[in-house]
C-alpha positions as CSV (number, residue, x, y, z in Angstrom):
1,X,0.0,0.0,0.0
2,X,1.2,3.5,-0.8
3,X,2.8,5.3,2.1
4,X,0.7,8.5,1.4
5,X,-2.5,6.5,1.7
6,X,-1.3,5.0,5.0
7,X,-0.5,8.5,6.3
8,X,-3.9,9.9,5.2
9,X,-5.7,7.0,6.9
10,X,-3.7,7.5,10.1
11,X,-4.6,11.2,10.1
12,X,-8.3,10.5,9.5
13,X,-8.3,7.8,12.2
14,X,-6.7,10.2,14.6
15,X,-9.2,13.0,13.8
16,X,-12.1,10.5,14.1
17,X,-10.9,9.3,17.5
18,X,-10.5,13.0,18.6
19,X,-14.0,13.8,17.5
20,X,-15.4,10.8,19.3
21,X,-13.6,11.7,22.6
22,X,-14.7,15.3,22.3
23,X,-18.4,14.4,21.9
24,X,-18.2,11.7,24.6
25,X,-16.0,13.3,27.4
26,X,-15.9,17.0,26.6
27,X,-13.2,19.5,25.8
28,X,-11.2,19.2,29.0
29,X,-10.5,15.5,28.7
30,X,-9.6,15.9,25.0
31,X,-7.1,18.7,25.9
32,X,-5.3,16.4,28.3
33,X,-5.2,13.7,25.7
34,X,-3.9,16.1,23.1
35,X,-1.1,17.4,25.3
36,X,-0.1,13.8,26.2
37,X,0.0,12.8,22.5
38,X,2.1,15.8,21.6
39,X,4.6,15.1,24.3
40,X,4.8,11.4,23.3
41,X,5.4,12.4,19.7
42,X,8.2,14.8,20.7
43,X,9.8,12.1,22.9
44,X,9.5,9.5,20.1
45,X,11.0,11.9,17.6
46,X,14.0,12.5,19.8
47,X,14.6,8.8,20.2
48,X,14.2,8.2,16.5
49,X,16.6,11.0,15.6
50,X,19.2,9.6,18.0
51,X,18.8,6.1,16.6
52,X,18.9,7.2,13.0
53,X,22.1,9.3,13.5
54,X,23.8,6.4,15.3
55,X,22.8,3.9,12.5
56,X,24.0,6.3,9.8
57,X,27.4,6.7,11.5
58,X,27.8,3.0,11.9
59,X,27.1,2.6,8.1
60,X,29.6,5.3,7.3
61,X,32.3,3.6,9.5
62,X,31.6,0.3,7.7
63,X,32.0,2.1,4.3
64,X,35.3,3.6,5.5
65,X,36.5,0.2,6.7
66,X,35.8,-1.5,3.4
67,X,37.5,1.3,1.4
68,X,40.6,1.2,3.7
69,X,40.8,-2.5,3.1
70,X,40.8,-1.8,-0.6
71,X,43.6,0.7,-0.2
72,X,45.6,-1.7,2.0
73,X,45.3,-4.5,-0.6
74,X,46.5,-2.1,-3.3
75,X,49.4,-0.9,-1.3
76,X,50.5,-4.4,-0.3
77,X,50.3,-5.8,-3.9
78,X,52.3,-2.7,-5.1
79,X,55.0,-3.3,-2.5
80,X,55.2,-7.0,-3.4
81,X,55.5,-6.3,-7.2
82,X,58.2,-3.6,-6.5
83,X,60.1,-6.2,-4.4
84,X,60.0,-8.6,-7.4
85,X,61.4,-6.0,-9.8
86,X,64.8,-7.6,-9.7
87,X,63.5,-10.6,-11.7
88,X,60.4,-9.4,-13.6
89,X,59.3,-6.4,-15.7
90,X,56.9,-4.6,-13.3
91,X,55.8,-1.7,-15.6
92,X,52.6,-3.5,-16.9
93,X,51.5,-4.3,-13.4
94,X,52.2,-0.8,-12.1
95,X,50.1,0.7,-15.0
96,X,47.2,-1.5,-14.0
97,X,47.5,-0.6,-10.4
98,X,47.6,3.1,-11.3
99,X,44.5,2.6,-13.5
100,X,42.6,1.0,-10.6
101,X,43.5,3.9,-8.3
102,X,42.3,6.5,-10.8
103,X,39.0,4.7,-11.3
104,X,38.4,4.7,-7.5
105,X,39.2,8.4,-7.3
106,X,37.0,9.3,-10.3
107,X,34.0,7.5,-8.6
108,X,34.5,9.6,-5.6
109,X,35.6,6.9,-3.2
110,X,39.0,8.4,-2.6
111,X,40.5,11.9,-2.8
112,X,43.4,12.8,-5.2
113,X,45.8,11.8,-2.4
114,X,44.1,8.4,-2.3
115,X,42.5,9.0,1.1
116,X,38.9,7.8,1.8
117,X,36.5,10.6,0.7
118,X,34.2,10.6,3.7
119,X,32.0,13.4,2.5
120,X,31.1,11.9,-0.9
121,X,30.7,8.3,0.4
122,X,27.8,9.4,2.6
123,X,25.7,9.6,-0.6
124,X,26.8,6.2,-1.8
125,X,25.0,3.1,-0.6
126,X,26.8,0.4,1.4
127,X,25.8,-2.1,-1.3
128,X,27.5,-0.1,-4.0
129,X,30.7,0.1,-2.0
130,X,30.7,-3.6,-1.3
131,X,30.2,-4.3,-5.0
132,X,33.2,-2.1,-5.9
133,X,35.3,-3.9,-3.2
134,X,34.6,-7.3,-4.7
135,X,35.4,-6.0,-8.2
136,X,38.7,-4.5,-7.1
137,X,39.6,-7.7,-5.2
138,X,39.0,-9.7,-8.3
139,X,41.2,-7.4,-10.3
140,X,44.0,-7.6,-7.7
141,X,43.9,-11.4,-7.5
142,X,44.2,-11.5,-11.3
143,X,47.2,-9.2,-11.3
144,X,48.8,-11.1,-8.4
145,X,48.5,-14.4,-10.2
146,X,50.1,-13.0,-13.3
147,X,53.0,-11.5,-11.3
148,X,53.5,-14.8,-9.5
149,X,53.5,-16.7,-12.8
150,X,56.2,-14.4,-14.1
151,X,58.2,-14.5,-10.8
152,X,58.2,-18.2,-10.0
153,X,60.6,-19.3,-12.7
154,X,63.2,-16.8,-11.6
155,X,62.8,-17.6,-7.9
156,X,63.1,-21.3,-8.6
157,X,66.3,-20.8,-10.5
158,X,67.8,-18.5,-7.9
159,X,67.1,-20.8,-5.0
160,X,68.4,-23.7,-7.0
161,X,71.7,-21.9,-7.5
162,X,72.0,-21.1,-3.8
163,X,71.2,-24.8,-2.9
164,X,73.8,-26.1,-5.3
165,X,76.4,-23.6,-4.0
166,X,75.6,-24.6,-0.4
167,X,76.0,-28.3,-1.3
168,X,79.4,-27.6,-2.8
169,X,80.5,-25.9,0.5
170,X,79.4,-29.0,2.4
171,X,81.3,-31.3,0.1
172,X,84.4,-29.1,0.4
173,X,84.5,-29.9,4.1
174,X,82.8,-26.9,5.7
175,X,80.7,-27.7,8.8
176,X,77.4,-26.5,7.4
177,X,75.5,-29.7,6.8
178,X,72.7,-28.8,9.2
179,X,72.3,-25.3,7.6
180,X,72.3,-26.9,4.2
181,X,69.5,-29.2,5.2
182,X,67.5,-26.3,6.5
183,X,68.0,-24.5,3.1
184,X,67.0,-27.6,1.3
185,X,63.7,-27.7,3.2
186,X,63.0,-24.0,2.4
187,X,63.6,-24.6,-1.3
188,X,61.2,-27.6,-1.3
189,X,58.4,-25.6,0.4
190,X,55.3,-25.3,-1.8
191,X,54.4,-21.7,-2.8
192,X,52.0,-20.3,-5.3
193,X,51.1,-16.7,-4.5
194,X,53.5,-13.8,-5.1
195,X,53.7,-13.1,-1.3
196,X,54.6,-16.8,-0.7
197,X,57.3,-16.7,-3.4
198,X,58.8,-13.5,-2.0
199,X,58.9,-14.9,1.5
200,X,60.4,-18.2,0.2
201,X,63.2,-16.3,-1.6
202,X,63.8,-14.1,1.5
203,X,64.1,-17.1,3.8
204,X,66.3,-18.9,1.3
205,X,68.7,-16.0,0.9
206,X,68.9,-15.5,4.7
207,X,69.7,-19.2,5.3
208,X,72.3,-19.1,2.5
209,X,73.8,-16.0,4.1
210,X,74.1,-17.9,7.4
211,X,75.9,-20.7,5.6
212,X,78.4,-18.4,3.9
213,X,79.0,-16.4,7.2
214,X,79.7,-19.7,9.0
215,X,82.1,-20.8,6.3
216,X,83.9,-17.4,6.5
217,X,84.2,-17.9,10.3
218,X,85.7,-21.3,9.8
219,X,88.1,-20.0,7.1
220,X,89.3,-17.2,9.4
221,X,90.0,-19.6,12.2
222,X,92.2,-21.7,9.8
223,X,94.0,-18.6,8.6
224,X,94.6,-17.4,12.1
225,X,96.1,-20.8,13.0
226,X,98.1,-21.1,9.8
227,X,99.5,-17.5,10.1
228,X,102.4,-18.6,12.3
229,X,103.3,-21.4,9.8
230,X,103.0,-19.7,6.4
231,X,102.2,-16.5,4.6
232,X,98.4,-16.4,4.2
233,X,98.0,-12.7,3.1
234,X,96.8,-13.7,-0.3
235,X,94.2,-16.0,1.2
236,X,93.0,-13.1,3.4
237,X,92.4,-11.0,0.3
238,X,90.3,-13.8,-1.2
239,X,88.3,-13.9,2.0
240,X,87.7,-10.1,1.9
241,X,86.2,-10.5,-1.6
242,X,83.9,-13.2,-0.2
243,X,82.8,-10.9,2.6
244,X,81.9,-8.2,0.0
245,X,79.8,-10.6,-2.1
246,X,78.3,-13.0,0.4
247,X,75.1,-13.6,-1.5
248,X,76.9,-14.4,-4.7
249,X,77.3,-18.0,-5.7
250,X,80.4,-17.0,-7.6
251,X,82.5,-16.7,-4.4
252,X,82.1,-20.3,-3.5
253,X,85.3,-21.3,-5.3
254,X,87.2,-18.6,-3.3
255,X,86.0,-20.2,0.0
256,X,87.1,-23.6,-1.4
257,X,90.6,-22.2,-2.2
258,X,91.0,-20.6,1.2
259,X,90.0,-23.7,3.1
260,X,92.1,-26.0,0.9
261,X,95.4,-24.0,1.0
262,X,95.0,-23.1,4.7
263,X,94.4,-26.8,5.5
264,X,97.6,-27.8,3.7
265,X,99.6,-25.7,6.2
266,X,97.9,-27.3,9.2
267,X,98.5,-31.0,8.8
268,X,101.1,-31.2,11.6
269,X,99.1,-29.2,14.3
270,X,96.0,-31.0,13.2
271,X,97.5,-34.5,13.8
272,X,99.0,-33.4,17.1
273,X,95.7,-32.0,18.4
274,X,93.9,-35.1,17.3
275,X,96.4,-37.4,19.0
276,X,96.2,-35.3,22.2
277,X,92.4,-35.6,22.3
278,X,92.2,-39.3,21.5
279,X,94.9,-40.2,23.9
280,X,93.1,-38.3,26.7
281,X,89.8,-39.9,26.0
282,X,91.4,-43.4,26.0
283,X,92.7,-42.7,29.5
284,X,89.3,-41.5,30.6
285,X,87.7,-44.7,29.2
286,X,90.0,-46.8,31.5
287,X,88.1,-45.3,34.5
288,X,84.6,-46.0,33.0
289,X,84.3,-49.7,33.9
290,X,80.8,-50.3,35.2
291,X,79.4,-47.0,34.1
292,X,77.9,-47.8,30.7
293,X,76.2,-44.4,30.0
294,X,79.3,-42.4,30.6
295,X,81.5,-44.9,28.7
296,X,79.2,-44.8,25.7
297,X,79.2,-40.9,25.6
298,X,83.0,-40.8,25.7
299,X,83.3,-43.5,23.0
300,X,81.0,-41.5,20.8
301,X,83.1,-38.4,21.3
302,X,86.3,-40.3,20.6
303,X,84.8,-41.7,17.3
304,X,83.8,-38.2,16.3
305,X,87.4,-37.0,16.8
306,X,88.8,-39.9,14.9
307,X,86.3,-39.2,12.1
308,X,88.0,-35.8,11.3
309,X,90.6,-36.7,8.7
310,X,91.0,-33.3,7.1
311,X,93.1,-30.5,8.7
312,X,90.3,-28.2,7.7
313,X,88.3,-29.6,10.7
314,X,90.9,-28.2,13.2
315,X,88.3,-25.7,14.4
316,X,86.0,-28.6,15.4
317,X,88.5,-29.8,17.9
318,X,87.8,-26.8,20.1
319,X,84.2,-28.0,20.6
320,X,85.4,-31.6,21.2
321,X,87.8,-30.5,23.9
322,X,85.0,-28.6,25.7
323,X,82.7,-31.7,25.4
324,X,85.6,-33.9,26.8
325,X,85.8,-31.6,29.8
326,X,82.1,-31.8,30.4
327,X,82.0,-35.6,30.2
328,X,85.0,-35.8,32.5
329,X,83.3,-33.7,35.1
330,X,80.1,-35.8,34.7
331,X,82.1,-39.0,35.2
332,X,83.9,-37.6,38.3
333,X,80.6,-36.6,39.9
334,X,79.2,-40.1,39.2
335,X,82.2,-41.8,40.8
336,X,82.0,-39.5,43.8
337,X,78.3,-40.3,44.3
338,X,78.9,-44.0,44.0
339,X,81.7,-43.8,46.6
340,X,79.4,-42.1,49.1
341,X,76.6,-44.7,48.4
342,X,79.1,-47.6,48.9
343,X,80.3,-46.1,52.1
344,X,76.7,-46.2,53.4
345,X,76.4,-49.8,52.4
346,X,79.6,-50.6,54.3
347,X,78.1,-49.0,57.4
348,X,75.0,-51.1,57.1
349,X,77.2,-54.2,56.8
350,X,79.1,-53.2,59.9
351,X,82.3,-52.6,57.9
352,X,83.5,-49.4,59.6
353,X,87.2,-49.7,59.0
354,X,87.0,-47.9,55.6
355,X,86.2,-44.3,55.9
356,X,85.2,-41.8,53.3
357,X,87.5,-38.7,53.2
358,X,85.3,-36.2,51.4
359,X,85.5,-37.5,47.9
360,X,83.6,-34.4,46.7
361,X,86.8,-32.3,47.2
362,X,88.4,-34.2,44.4
363,X,85.7,-33.1,41.9
364,X,86.0,-29.5,43.0
365,X,89.7,-29.5,41.8
366,X,88.5,-29.8,38.2
367,X,88.1,-26.4,36.5
368,X,86.9,-26.6,32.9
369,X,88.0,-23.0,32.3
370,X,91.6,-24.1,32.3
371,X,93.5,-24.9,29.1
372,X,92.9,-28.4,27.9
373,X,96.4,-29.8,28.5
374,X,96.4,-28.5,32.1
375,X,92.8,-29.7,32.7
376,X,93.6,-33.2,31.2
377,X,96.6,-33.7,33.5
378,X,94.6,-32.8,36.6
379,X,91.6,-34.8,35.5
380,X,93.5,-38.1,35.1
381,X,94.8,-37.8,38.6
382,X,91.3,-37.0,40.0
383,X,89.7,-39.9,38.1
384,X,92.5,-42.3,39.2
385,X,91.9,-41.3,42.9
386,X,88.1,-41.6,42.6
387,X,88.2,-44.8,40.7
388,X,90.6,-46.3,43.3
389,X,88.3,-45.4,46.2
390,X,85.3,-46.7,44.3
391,X,87.0,-50.0,43.4
392,X,88.2,-50.5,47.0
393,X,84.7,-50.0,48.4
394,X,82.9,-51.9,45.6
395,X,85.2,-54.9,46.2
396,X,84.7,-54.8,50.0
397,X,80.9,-54.6,49.7
398,X,80.8,-57.5,47.2
399,X,83.0,-59.7,49.5
400,X,81.0,-58.8,52.6
401,X,77.7,-59.5,50.9
402,X,78.7,-62.8,49.3
403,X,81.1,-64.2,52.0
404,X,78.4,-66.3,53.8
405,X,77.7,-68.3,50.6
406,X,81.4,-68.6,49.6
407,X,82.4,-69.6,53.1
408,X,80.3,-72.8,52.8
409,X,81.9,-73.6,49.4
410,X,85.4,-73.1,50.9
411,X,84.6,-75.3,53.9
412,X,83.3,-78.1,51.7
413,X,86.4,-78.1,49.5
414,X,88.7,-78.1,52.6
415,X,86.8,-81.0,53.9
416,X,87.3,-82.9,50.7
417,X,90.9,-82.1,49.9
418,X,92.4,-80.3,52.9
419,X,93.2,-77.3,50.7
420,X,91.7,-74.9,48.1
421,X,93.4,-72.5,45.7
422,X,92.1,-69.2,44.4
423,X,92.0,-70.7,40.9
424,X,89.8,-73.6,42.1
425,X,87.4,-71.4,43.8
426,X,86.4,-69.8,40.5
427,X,84.8,-66.7,41.8
428,X,85.6,-63.0,41.5
429,X,87.9,-61.7,44.3
430,X,88.8,-65.4,45.2
431,X,92.1,-64.5,47.0
432,X,90.2,-62.0,49.2
433,X,87.5,-64.6,50.1
434,X,90.2,-67.2,51.0
435,X,92.2,-64.6,53.1
436,X,89.0,-63.6,55.0
437,X,88.3,-67.3,55.7
438,X,91.7,-67.8,57.1
439,X,91.2,-64.7,59.4
440,X,88.0,-66.2,60.7
441,X,89.3,-69.8,61.1
442,X,92.6,-70.3,62.9
443,X,92.9,-74.0,61.9
444,X,93.8,-72.9,58.3
445,X,96.6,-70.8,56.8
446,X,96.6,-68.8,53.6
447,X,99.8,-68.6,51.5
448,X,100.5,-68.0,47.9
449,X,96.8,-67.8,46.9
450,X,96.2,-71.3,48.5
451,X,94.3,-72.0,51.7
452,X,95.4,-75.2,53.6
453,X,94.4,-76.9,56.8
454,X,97.2,-76.7,59.3
455,X,99.0,-79.8,60.6
């Protein structure tokens, strides 16, 4: 029904109701009713005006939000395309982006400075702005897809070159296998959009840079070590060129040359250092009997040291020395704890003649901050002392615990033959068991590892 007809009917109905009230109740009553109606209408008008202004402002804010999103998408795509300019021709894409901006300005959505035109958009419906947003988004997706298709081949080639260069560095002996594996995973990551491709390239170049910087650090160590043996000035010049062109795959051969020549000067110190470490670890292993976890860790470290056959790995020995110190301290602490535990067992067995003399003080003598040679010398003495105290207590505990059973075997053999040798007894610590038996039984004597009945 037409809104004017509705309005007319409402007015007529209102007049009819007023006339009926006038004829029925008189002028006074109708006056009160009229005043009440007028006040109610005024109050309702105020509420309606407040609600309408709030609703209109909410719609305006929503329009601004949609247009700002359009602007943000345009800016982001433009930045990504500019970032890809090293590998693709961006002019066609920039023209299209410029055209989209001009169209939005001409339609009154944005000012010439490409800021949201709040005054003009008040006259534009929210639906119209939403339709424009979807249209622009579709155009931007199309442009982004075209840019990605142009960029993907160049990125794939670039990352492939970096991966190949990194693999060459690993094969040359540089300790960057973990970093190479990380780069390989980055290169194999799936990526389709321009933003994903840009991020992939960025991460790949950052990882390759880490690889080259680590190789430079290793090469500098080799040159510093070789400087007292030979003239390495020409190799330092090579390394300076590498530092100036870290992201270039062309400098890989220079890193190879520096490492190869520096390594050739370091054969003697390399072999000496390797021998020093392996010899020390062999001595430490001699104190590991009965401690499988510590023994395994030290053997693994020894195998790692033996695995370095190239003088270029001289830098790796610094880390092995530090790990050797750590494992030595760990073994010393384990031995000290075991000595204390065995001492408690001896007390429970009533063996009070062996006393612990603060074995912890031996561990405190070891200072890993000292030079390796000095630390190694002190460590062997500490381990020898601790292992000696441990073995003494361990043997005493075993003898004390097993003596009652062994005593019966010894008595039986004496009854059969009148004597028993340590070899016949066929148990660990046989001489100690026989000696203890002789101390408890005066009718026998113990000489030259043989126990005999007197007389």
